[in-house]
Structures are given as C-alpha cells and as structure tokens.
C-alpha positions as CSV (number, residue, x, y, z in Angstrom):
1,M,5.0,42.9,-14.5
2,N,7.7,45.2,-15.7
3,V,10.3,44.6,-12.5
4,M,12.7,46.5,-14.0
5,K,10.3,49.2,-14.0
6,H,9.4,48.8,-9.8
7,M,13.3,47.9,-9.1
8,E,13.2,51.0,-6.4
9,A,10.5,49.1,-5.2
10,V,11.7,46.1,-4.8
11,F,14.6,47.5,-3.4
12,V,12.6,49.3,-0.4
13,V,10.7,46.3,0.2
14,A,13.6,44.4,1.0
15,M,15.6,46.8,2.8
16,S,12.3,46.9,5.0
17,L,12.2,43.5,5.1
18,A,16.3,43.3,6.2
19,V,16.1,46.0,8.5
20,S,13.2,44.6,10.7
21,G,14.7,40.6,10.3
22,S,17.9,42.1,12.4
23,Y,16.2,43.3,15.0
24,L,13.6,40.7,15.5
25,L,17.2,38.7,15.2
26,D,19.1,40.7,17.8
27,A,15.6,39.9,20.1
28,I,16.3,36.7,20.4
29,P,18.8,35.6,23.6
30,E,21.8,34.1,22.6
31,A,22.4,29.9,23.4
32,Q,23.2,29.0,27.0
33,A,25.6,25.6,26.5
34,R,25.1,23.3,29.6
35,N,27.9,20.8,30.6
36,Y,26.5,17.7,31.4
37,S,28.0,15.1,32.9
38,A,27.3,10.9,32.7
39,D,25.6,9.6,36.1
40,P,27.5,7.1,36.9
41,A,24.9,4.8,37.8
42,M,23.4,4.8,34.0
43,V,26.4,4.6,32.7
44,G,27.1,1.2,34.6
45,S,29.8,-1.7,34.6
46,G,30.6,-1.6,30.7
47,D,30.0,-5.3,29.5
48,K,27.0,-4.1,27.0
49,I,29.2,-2.3,24.9
50,A,28.2,-2.9,21.7
51,V,30.4,-4.2,18.8
52,V,30.2,-3.9,14.9
53,K,32.4,-6.3,12.4
54,V,32.3,-5.2,9.1
55,T,34.3,-7.7,6.8
56,A,34.9,-6.9,3.5
57,K,37.6,-8.1,1.2
58,R,40.2,-5.5,-0.1
59,L,40.1,-4.0,-3.2
60,S,43.2,-4.6,-5.5
61,A,45.2,-2.0,-7.6
62,E,43.0,-3.0,-10.3
63,E,40.0,-2.8,-9.1
64,K,41.1,0.7,-7.1
65,L,41.8,1.9,-9.7
66,A,38.1,0.9,-12.3
67,D,36.6,2.0,-9.2
68,G,38.1,5.3,-10.0
69,A,37.6,5.8,-13.1
70,R,33.5,5.2,-12.6
71,G,32.9,7.7,-9.9
C-alpha cells in the first residue's frame, strides 16, 4: 500500500487515537502519596546492620589513562 496516497487517512486515525487516549488518560485519578513512618518495634536496636567492605588496589595514573583510552 502506498502510504503517501493514504496520508490523510493515516493522519485522521492518528488524531482520533491521540484524542481518545487523552480523554482516557484524563479519566485516571492522580496518584496520592502517603507518608509512612517506620515502626520503632520493627527497626530494633540497630545492632544488626549489614556492612559491606570492598577492598581493591588503586589504579596508578598510567593505568587510568590506559583504561580511559579503552572505554
């Protein structure tokens, strides 16, 4: 099908979809944010905190330049 021949029909269909979609989206109510606070009983005493320790050697200036040239 030659699209340029039927460009007016394509435009009308696109506009009808856009207008109907706009009305449908306007019918959706706005999101209502709720303020939740943490329950002190669930928080606990704080002695069980996950700690992650990452160890690695630092790159030298030459290594940084070489890494920058690759990426």
